[in-house]
N, C-alpha and C positions, 0 to 999 in steps of 0.2 A: 576655767580658763583660768591660769595663771598669769599675774603679773607682777614681778617683783618689785616695779615702782609703785603700784596702787598704796594709798594711804587713807588712814581714818578720817572721814568727815562727818561731823555734826551738822545737821542742815535741819533749817525752822525753827531755831531756837529764840525763844521768845523770853522777857524779863519774867514770865511766869513758873520756867523751868529750872528745878532745882537738881540735888544731887542725885537722886533717885531716878528720875527722868534719866539723867546722862547714863545711869548703871544699867537700865532697861533698854538704852538707846544702841549702848553697846553690844547687850546680849542679842539684841534685834539685828542689829547689823551684821554680825557673823551668822544669825539664822539665817539674813538673806544672801549671805555669799553663799550659806550650805546650802540654799535651794537652787541657784546657780549652778551650782557644781550638780547637784543633782538632775537637773533638768541637762545638761551636757552628759551626765552617765546615760541617761535613760535613751539620748538621743544616739548613742553611741555604742550601746550594749545589747545584747539578744535576750539576756535576760531580766526579768523584771524583780522587783524585792518589793516588799510591802512593809519591814521595818527595820529601825535603826536599832543597832545596842551602843549604847553611849557610856563611855568611859571615863578616866579621869577626873582631875577637880572640878569641872563644871559640872559632870554627872553628880555630885554631892548636894547640888542645888534643884529642889523642887519646881520653883519657879522656872529655871533654865531649861528643865526639861519637859516643862509645859511649853513654854514659848515654843521651844523646837518642834514638839508633836503638832501646835497650832498652825506656825507657819509653813511646815515641812506636808503637812494634810496627811503625816504618817504615823505611825506607831513607833511608841521612843519606848525601847527596853532597858531599865537601869539593874544593871545584876547587882546582887548582895557586897560584891567587894567591886569598889569602883575602880580601884588603881589594879586594873588587870589586862593591861599592854602584851605582858610577856606570855600569855596564857596560850595564844595562839603558836608561840614557838614553843610551848611545853607541848601543846597539842601535835605538834606535829613531830618533835623528838620522842614523845610517847609512842607514836605510829609506827616511827622508824625501826623503834627499841623493842615493838611489840608489846607494849605495855596497854596498848588498845587494839583493838581489831580493826574499828573504824573511825572516823572523825564524829559521826553520832554518839558512840559510844563514849569518847572523850567529852564529846558535848553535854552530855548528861551528868558531869560534874558540877554544871555550870548551877551556881544559885540564881533565880529571878528574885529580884526587892521589889519590883514596882513595876508596873506598866502603865504609859501616859499613852491615853488616846484621845488624838486631836478633838475639837470642839469645830465641828463643820463650820458654825457661824464665825468664830475667829478666822480659822481659815479662809474664807472667802473676805472677811474684812480686812485682811493682810493683804490682798490680790492689789489692791491699786496702790499701794506703799512699795511693793515687790516691782511696780512696773516705774515707779520714779526711782527708787534706787537704781535697777537698770539704767534709766535715762541717765541718771548725774553719773555713773560710772563712764558712759559712752562721750558725754559733754566734758568728763576731768581727764581724760586718758591721756592727753596729751599734755596737759597740765602737769598730771603726775611723772611723764618721761622728763620735762623740761624741769621741774624741783629736781628731779636725781642727778640731771646733769649738772645742775646748778652746785648742790652737793656734794658733787664728785670734783668738780673744781676746789671745794673747799679744803679738800683733803690733802 
């Protein structure tokens, strides 16, 4: 579910937390949001999927890919070229122009760099934290909307 008013929140901070904890917290926060979206997709789509192909800047980080694999409980595939957002459009253009006979043929041009498999123990360990994440959102949803209204008034 997309909520344009939602904002980042650091929860559970103590004096023992440093920069590395905050960096990991941001990655895990995005992982929780991704898991929430995957759960919504699974509830509304007839077809299932067992892996995610990751691209973009975050895909360059091995730690990020491992966190996502563990949090989502899914295989994360990293291609040899992480900046590949235009490949899908190129595949469609190639299919249309007759350069490829099928999407499967076009897909053979993609080279896999790494495959990250979830650690089932880590996936299970993340579950209670995801429940807290979802609970926090439910409790803060109205606060996010109120803040958006205040910020709108400041403009």
